[in-house]
C-alpha positions as CSV (number, residue, x, y, z in Angstrom):
1,X,8.8,38.2,9.7
2,X,8.2,38.7,12.8
3,X,11.9,38.7,14.1
4,X,12.9,40.3,11.2
5,X,15.5,37.9,9.2
6,X,15.9,36.9,5.9
7,X,16.1,33.1,6.2
8,X,12.8,32.4,7.5
9,X,11.5,34.1,4.3
10,X,13.8,32.2,2.1
11,X,12.9,28.7,3.9
12,X,8.7,30.1,3.8
13,X,9.4,30.6,-0.5
14,X,11.6,27.6,-0.8
15,X,8.4,25.5,0.7
16,X,5.9,27.2,-1.4
17,X,7.5,26.7,-4.7
18,X,8.2,22.7,-3.8
19,X,4.9,22.2,-2.2
20,X,2.6,21.8,-5.4
21,X,5.1,19.9,-7.5
22,X,5.3,17.5,-4.0
23,X,1.2,17.5,-4.1
24,X,1.3,16.7,-7.3
25,X,3.3,13.8,-7.2
26,X,1.0,12.6,-4.4
27,X,-1.8,12.8,-7.1
28,X,0.3,10.9,-9.9
29,X,1.2,8.1,-6.7
30,X,-2.4,7.9,-6.0
31,X,-3.5,9.0,-9.6
32,X,-5.9,5.0,-9.7
33,X,-7.6,5.4,-6.5
34,X,-10.2,7.7,-7.2
35,X,-11.7,7.5,-3.4
36,X,-9.5,10.5,-2.7
37,X,-9.9,13.1,-5.2
38,X,-12.2,14.8,-2.9
39,X,-9.5,14.7,-0.5
40,X,-7.0,16.2,-2.6
41,X,-9.3,19.0,-4.1
42,X,-10.0,19.9,-0.7
43,X,-6.3,20.0,0.4
44,X,-5.1,21.8,-2.8
45,X,-7.5,24.7,-1.7
46,X,-6.4,24.8,1.4
47,X,-2.7,24.9,0.9
48,X,-4.1,28.0,-1.8
49,X,-5.3,29.8,1.0
50,X,-3.3,29.0,3.1
51,X,-0.6,30.6,1.1
52,X,-2.3,33.5,0.0
53,X,-3.1,34.3,4.2
54,X,0.8,34.1,4.7
55,X,1.5,35.9,1.7
56,X,-1.3,38.6,2.4
57,X,0.6,39.1,5.9
58,X,4.2,39.2,4.6
59,X,2.4,42.4,2.2
60,X,1.1,43.9,5.8
61,X,4.5,43.6,7.1
62,X,6.2,44.7,4.6
63,X,3.8,48.3,3.8
64,X,3.6,48.8,7.7
65,X,7.3,47.4,8.9
66,X,5.5,46.2,12.1
67,X,3.1,43.0,12.8
68,X,-0.4,44.3,13.4
69,X,-3.4,42.7,14.2
70,X,-4.5,42.3,10.7
71,X,-1.7,40.2,10.4
72,X,-2.0,38.0,13.2
73,X,-6.0,36.8,12.8
74,X,-4.6,36.1,9.6
75,X,-1.9,34.1,10.8
76,X,-4.9,32.6,12.9
77,X,-6.7,32.0,9.9
78,X,-3.7,30.3,8.2
79,X,-3.2,28.0,11.2
80,X,-6.7,26.6,10.8
81,X,-6.2,25.8,7.2
82,X,-3.1,24.1,7.9
83,X,-5.0,22.3,10.9
84,X,-7.7,21.1,8.1
85,X,-4.3,20.0,5.8
86,X,-3.2,17.9,8.6
87,X,-6.8,16.2,8.7
88,X,-7.1,15.4,5.5
89,X,-3.8,13.9,5.1
90,X,-4.6,11.9,8.3
91,X,-7.6,10.5,6.7
92,X,-5.7,9.7,3.5
93,X,-2.8,7.9,5.5
94,X,-5.5,6.1,7.4
95,X,-7.2,5.2,4.4
96,X,-4.2,3.9,2.8
97,X,-3.5,2.1,5.9
98,X,-6.7,0.5,5.3
99,X,-6.2,-0.5,2.2
100,X,-2.6,-2.1,2.9
101,X,-3.8,-4.5,5.8
102,X,-6.5,-5.6,3.1
103,X,-4.0,-6.2,0.9
104,X,-1.9,-8.1,3.4
105,X,-4.5,-10.1,4.8
106,X,-5.4,-11.1,0.8
107,X,-1.9,-12.0,0.0
108,X,-1.7,-14.0,3.3
109,X,-4.7,-16.1,2.6
110,X,-3.6,-16.5,-0.8
111,X,-0.1,-18.0,0.6
112,X,-2.0,-19.7,2.8
113,X,-4.5,-21.3,0.1
114,X,-1.0,-21.7,-2.5
115,X,0.5,-23.7,0.4
116,X,-2.6,-26.1,1.2
117,X,-2.6,-27.1,-2.5
118,X,0.8,-27.7,-2.7
119,X,0.4,-30.3,0.5
120,X,-2.3,-31.7,-0.8
121,X,-1.2,-32.5,-4.6
122,X,2.0,-33.5,-3.2
123,X,-0.5,-36.0,-0.9
124,X,-2.1,-36.9,-3.6
125,X,1.3,-37.9,-6.0
126,X,2.5,-39.8,-3.0
127,X,-0.5,-41.8,-2.9
128,X,-0.9,-42.6,-6.6
129,X,2.8,-43.3,-6.5
130,X,2.5,-45.8,-3.3
131,X,-0.8,-47.1,-5.0
132,X,1.3,-47.7,-8.2
133,X,3.8,-49.5,-6.2
134,X,1.6,-51.9,-4.3
135,X,-0.2,-52.6,-7.7
136,X,3.4,-53.3,-9.3
137,X,4.3,-55.4,-6.1
138,X,1.2,-57.3,-6.6
139,X,1.6,-58.1,-10.2
140,X,5.0,-59.2,-9.7
141,X,4.1,-61.9,-7.2
142,X,0.9,-62.9,-9.2
143,X,3.4,-63.0,-12.1
144,X,5.9,-65.0,-10.1
145,X,2.8,-67.4,-9.2
146,X,1.5,-67.8,-12.5
147,X,5.0,-68.4,-13.8
148,X,5.3,-71.2,-10.6
149,X,2.3,-72.5,-11.8
150,X,3.2,-73.0,-15.4
151,X,6.6,-74.5,-15.1
152,X,4.6,-77.0,-12.4
153,X,2.1,-77.1,-15.1
154,X,4.9,-78.0,-18.2
155,X,6.6,-80.9,-15.2
156,X,3.4,-82.4,-15.0
157,X,3.0,-82.7,-18.7
């Protein structure tokens, strides 16, 4: 309201009305992760304090019709809460990135283990098939030699 333009107030009211919806969506998306409960509580309280401070500055402006030192002090306090929110969000983001990297590494290791298993089972299958063919060829040779010996023994009789 420093510039006395209504569009800034409309934007502020729009953001104020959607920020809790967005925070609740974020809480819902991360509801299975109990690590962020404290961060969400701190974020919620900082947002509430920041909005309360900014609303107070607007009320002061509506009453006094000018920008006072009290408003400036309240805005600076709300800026501190905003910076606190940014820090909390960065901490949550960093934690989620670490979690994602851990999951990617686990997935990569699992994929490598699966590939190694497939390679070894394929090698085992080819070895069994090769060994079976080798034994089959030996049995055929032995059968042929046994038939030849049998024919020779019949001929000798």
